[in-house]
N, C-alpha and C positions, 0 to 999 in steps of 0.2 A: 217651525224650523227657522233657525237664524241664518241669514246670509252673511258671508264674509264681507267685510268692508273693502273698499278699494285698496287701502293700504295692506290689509291682510292678504288679499288676492295677489298683490304685487310680489309678495314673497314667493308665491307659487310660480308666477309668470317669469320670475328672474332665474329659475332653474334651467340649466342647460347641461349638455354632456360634460362641461367643465366646471359648472357652478352648482353647488348644493346650498340650500338656504335653511338648513336646520342648525340649531344651536345646541350646545352640549356642556356637560361638566364632568370633570374627572375627580372623583372623591378618593382620597387615600385614607385607609381605615386600619386601625389596630384591632384585630379580632379577639384579643386576649379575654375580653369580657363576655364573649359569646359562649353558648353551651358547647362544650367540647373544644373550646379555644379556636373555633374557626367559623367564619360566616359562610353559610351554605346557600345554594340557589333556592332550596326548598324554603328556608327561613325568609329569604327575600321575597319570594312569590307569596308566601303567607302574609307578610307585612303589606304587600301591595293589595291583596284581597281585603284585608282588614281596614285599610285606610283609603280605598278607592273612592269612597263617598266624600272624602275631604279634598280630592283632586279631580273634580268632574271633567276637566279638560282631557284626561286620559281615556275617557269613555266615548269620545266623539270621533267620528270619521267624516270624510267629505262625501257629499252627494252632488255629483256634477250635473249641471244643466245640459240637456241634450244639445249636441252640436257646438258646445262651448259658447252659446249665445248669451250667457249671463255668468255672474260670479257664482261659485259653488255655494252650497249650504252646508251647515253642520247638522248631522243626524246622530242621535245617541244610540250606542250599542248596549243593550241590556245583557246582563250575565256575561260580561266580557271575560274571555279566557286570557288573563294577564300572563299566564305561563308561556304563551306563544310569543310574548314580547321580551322575554328574558333569556339571554344566552349565558354560557359559562365557558371559560377557557383557562389554561394554565401556561404561563411563560416557561420557557426552558431556562436552566441555570445560566448566568447567575441572577437573573431577574432584576436588573438594575433599571434606573430611571430612563435611560435612553432606549432600552428594549421596550419598556412600557409605552414610551412616547411613540415609537415606531408602530406598535400594534394599534394604539388608539388612533393615530393618523390614518391608518388603513381603514379602520372602522368608520372614521369620520368621512372618508371619501365616498362611502356608499349612500345612495339615495334611499329615502324611506318609501315603503310601499304605500301608495295612495289609496289602495283598496282597504286598508286597515286603519285604525287609530294611529296617528302619526308620531309614534314614539317607540324607542327601543332601549333596553338596558343590557349591559354585558358585565358580569362579575368575573374579575381577573385574579387568579391565584398565582403563586410562584414568585412573588416579589421578595426581594432581600429583606431580612429582618422580620420575616413572618407577617408582613403587611399584606393586605388585599386592596384591590382597587375596584371601583364601580364607575363605569363609563355609562352615562345616560344622555340620550339625545332626543329632542322633540322639535318638530317643525316650527319655524319662526312665524308661520301664518297663524299658529294656535295661541301663542303667548309672547309677551314681552318680558323684560327683566323683572318687573314687579311680580307678575303672575308666576313667572318661573321660580322666583325665590319662595313664593308662597306654596307652590307645588312641592318643592324640595322640602320645605319645613313640615309639610303634612306627613312626611315619611319618617321624620326624625324625632328623637326624644331628648329631654333634658337630663335624664339619668340612664344608666345602663339597663335598668329595669323598665320595660314599657308599662305605662299606666293602664289600669283595667279598662278605662274609658275607650282605649283604642280598639277594644273588641266589642264595643256596643253595637246594636243593630244599625244598619245603614240608615242615614237620614236622607230626605228627599234631595235630589240633585239641585244644585244652585242654578245650573243652566237650564232654561226652559225654552220651548218653541212657542210660536203663536198659532192660533187657530181656534176652532169652535167645537170640534167633535173628535172622538177617538176612533180611528179606523182599526181593523184587525192588525195584529202584529205581522210584520213582513219577515219572510225567511231570510236569514243571513248566511254569509259564507261559512263553510265548515270551520269550527273552532273559534268563531268570532261572535257567537251569541245571536240575539235577535234584536231588531230595532225596537227600542222602547219609546213609546209616545205617551207622555203624561196624560192622565185622565183629564178630559175636558179640552184637550188640545189636538191639533191636526197636523199630520205630516203632509208635505207637498209632493204630489206625484209629478211625473214628467210633463204632463199637459199644464198643470198649474204653474210649474217653473217656467215653461215657455210663455205662458200668458203674462206672468210677472215680468219676464225679460222683454216682451213686446211693449209692455207699458213703460218700462224704464227707457227703452229706445226712443219713445216719443218725447220724453222729458230730457233726454241727453243733451241737446244743444243748450238748454238753459242751465243745466248743471255744469257743463263745460265752461260756459261763459262766467259763471260765478266763481268757479275754481281758478280760471285765468285772472279774474279780478283780484282774488286773494293773493295769488302769486305775484302780481304786480306790486303789491304793498311790501313784499319781501324781496324785491328784486336786488336790493343792495346787500342782502344776506345770503344769496344763493351762490355757492362757490363757482368760479369761472365766469358766470353771468355778471356778477357784481363788478368785474373789472371792465366791462364794456363802457364806452363813453356815454355819459348821461344816465347811467343806471340809477345812481342815487337821486338824481332829479326826478326821474320817472317814478321811483318808489315814493318819494316825498309827495309828489302830486297825487299819486294813487291813495296814499294815506289821508291826505287832506279831503279828497273826494269821499273816502269811506268814513270820514268824521273823526279820524284819529289825529288830534292836534298836538300830541306830545312830541317834544323835540328829542329824538332818539340819538344816542351817541353814535358817532361815525365809526364804522368798522374799518380795520386795516384792509389792504388789498387781499382778496382771497383767491389768488391765482396760484395753483399748485405748480412748483417747478418740476422738471423732469428728474426722476430718480430710478434706480433699478427696481423699485417696488412696483412701478407702474407699467402697464402694458397687458396684453392678453395673457390670461392664466391657463394652466393646464388642469386636468382633473386630479393631479397628485397633490398631496398635502404633507407637510412636515410640522411637527409640534415640539416645542420646548416648554418646560414649566419649572417653576421655582418660587421661592418666597423671600420676602424681606420683612424685617421687624416693623410692625405698625407703630411701636413706641418711638422708633427713630423718625418715622415720617411725621408723627404728631409733634415731636420735639422740634424738628426743623420748622414746621408750620407755626408753632407758638413763638419760637425765637424770632422769626422774621415777620410776624403779623400776617400770615397767609392762611389759607384754608388747606386742609389735608389734600383736597383734589388739586390745588395749585402745585403742591409738592409732587404729587403723583405725575402730573403732566410734565413737570420739570425733569423728573427721573426718566420719563419716556423720551423727552426731547434730547437729553444728554446722551442716552444710550443710542438713539438714532444717529446723533452727530458722530459718536465714536465709530459706529459701524460704517457709516458712509465715508468717513475719513480713511478707514482701513481699506476700503474698496475704491479709493480715489474717485469718489462720486458725490462729494459734499457740495450741494448747490450754494451759491452766494446769496441766496435769499431764503426766508423761513419756509419750512414745510407747512402744509395745510392739512389739518386733521379734522375729521368729523367725530363729534362726541355725542352719542345717543343720550337723550334726556326723556325720562318718563313724564308724561303729563296726565297720568292717571290720578284722579282725585280719590279721597277716602270714600266718598259716596259711590264712585264708580267701582272701587274694589269690592264693595259690599254686594253689588248686584251684577257685576260683569266679570265673569271668570274665564273668558276666552277672548283671544284677539289682542291687538296691539293698540296702545295709546302712547304713541311715540312721537317725538320730534327730534330734531338734530341741531346742535349748536356747533357751528363751524368756526375754528379758530386757528391762528398761526401758532407754530411751534418754533421758538427762537433757536433753531439749530445752527443759525449763522453767527451766533454770539459765542465767542471763544471763552470768555471768563465765566466760570461757573456761578459766581455770585451775581454778576450782571445778568446771566441767563435766568437765574431764579427770580430776580426782581422783574425782568422783562416778561417772564411767564405770568407772574402775579398780576402785573399791570394789564396784560393782554386778556387774561381771564376775567378781570374785573369789568372791563368794557364789554366782553362777550356776555357775561352773566347779567349785567345791567340791561343790555339790549334785549336779551331773551326774556328777562323778567317784565320789562315794559311792553314788549311786543313779541310774544312767543311765536316762533317760526311756524308757519302753516304750509309752507311751500311743498313739503314732503307729501302731505295729503293732496294738495292741489295737483302735483305731478301724477299721482296715482289715479286721479279722477279724470284727467284731461282727455285721455283716449278711450273710446268705447272698448268694452271687454273683449270683443271678438278680435280687435286689432292689437290690444295690449300684449296678449300672449305671444304674438309674433314680433311686435316692435321692440319690446323691452330688451330681449337678449341682443338684438341687432344694434340698438342704440348704445347699450352698455359696451359692447366690443368696439364699436366705432369710436366712442369717447375715450377708451383706453389707449387707442392708437393716436388720435388727433389732439385732444385736449382733456387730460384727466382732471375731473373737478376737484379731487382731493388726492392726497398721497397715501393715506391710510385711515383706519378707524381706531380710535383709542377709547376705551370704556372702563369706568371705575364703578363697580357695583358694591354698595355698602352691605355688609352682612352682620350676623350676630357676634357679639364679643364674649361668648361663653361656650364651653365645650358642648357638643351635641353627639348623639349616639344613634346608630342604626342597628336594630336587632341586637343590641348589646355591644357592638363594635364602636369604638370611639373614632369620631371623624377627626383626622389629623390635619387635613388640608383639603381645600376645594378649589380646583383650577378650572376656570372657564375655558371652553373651546368654542370659538365663535365661527363666523362664516366669512368667506372671501368671494369677491366678484371681479369681473373685468373693470367695472367702473370704480369700485372702492379701492382697488389695488391688491397686490399679492401678499399683503401683510396685515395682520390684525393683532393688536395688543389689548387684552382684557384682563382686569384684575378684580379680585373679590376679597374683601376684608373679612377675616374670620378669626376669632379667639386670639387676638394679638398679632396676627400676621396679615400681610398683604400677599395673596396668592395669585401669581401671574400664570396666564396661559398665552403663549405666543404662537400663533398659527401662521403658516406661510406656504406659498406655492414654491416648490424647489426650483422652478424655472426663474423665479424672481429673487429668492433668498435661499441659497444652498445651505448656509451655516447658521441655522436658526438658533442653535444652542449658544453661539457666540453673542447673539443679541441678549439672551438671558444673562450671560456673564456681564455684559455691559450694563444691564439694569441694576445688578448688584453693585457694580463698581460706581455707578452714578449715585446710588444711595449713600455709599461710603464717602464719596466726594462731598455731597451736600451735608452729611453729618459732621464733617470736619470743618465746615465754614464757621467763621466768627461773625456773629451778627453785629459786632461793634465796628466792623471794617467799613 
């Protein structure tokens, strides 16, 4: 059995009555190509059963260490009843986007049942124009953006007709436990199948888990010191901490001691100003979604010698500036955003199908720059420094923070620290994420995927606003998630994102 990493477990510890740490996607589909012209729950369940072997993370559930003395383990559920994870509902007329967003926000507020594999789907009918929607969520402790995209891809086809290979016999699971012998199958909860332990491998019982936890407790001081040492080398890249006097000097000294002699670019101050986004959040969520043409983003990027991501970040900065000005809350210095970055290698993707391989790049957003052209250029310059720094010295402080406290304390300390930070000194203003996706049409059970809007997570520490986008088939599909105590008019932010793109598309590169 495989134990969760410290970072994976952190996503579990961060959950509170007001914070959920699952991530989700809202797929908008045209079911015209489905049998009978509609996508049914039965067809979706059949597809999941056919392709489950291609998405092994969906068959895993948590096995807790007794008394919470260690990080949980993953155990495999054989013959999983996927039908128990798929719901269906119908919107009342007129079935517009705002109705759908309200329903999805309510679904997103609900925590996943930790006694089952940590995922759910909901097929939603009644949308205007004959469309259907599929809301799918999975816990962040189980996957990151890369494995999430691969899990989604396993269920989709390149044509309306599913290939015959999709109905081939199941292949062995990619995820395997470690051990030496195969014990008898254990009885599972009703409707959840039985625990499958691959031949020649061993499941860990409660006593074995406690023994392993005791062994790790002996080595904890050494691991904590190593984690602290790694964090010291990143001291000038940690939001909030980097602004402390002497932070860069300490970081440079720590890097020298560690043998890293590279002269890294100096990052701008990463102190987040106060905004309405920051402060304790409630359990309520609001969602807005929409799309902008990817061709326009690429055109602006090419015209000004920037990357697509630079333009996306500028669009977000411009929209945030407009929203803050409307609410008379625009700070006189840049906002600070955390940008998740996958550090999963190709080799890791081949043999590691569960968990997170994530780091975070923290950058300023030039919301204090009034001129749109200057704002675009400032964002490009800021991102060049941030990317160069990350490339030469990938941030490891996120893993370090997750390792620093013993497990038995982390589950208590994490929520308390997060809420305290939101009140005293928020490390960032929000999370902004841009996930690249396929640029060709995809199909689910014959239904064409029209758009895919990410729905991410909020916490006290990261703020009551998250902007995530996914590029698909010529569009940049946004999901804007907010806590209504922090952002009441989330659809206005979506309007500002479109307006910001129009503003950038009208700029003259010869200016």
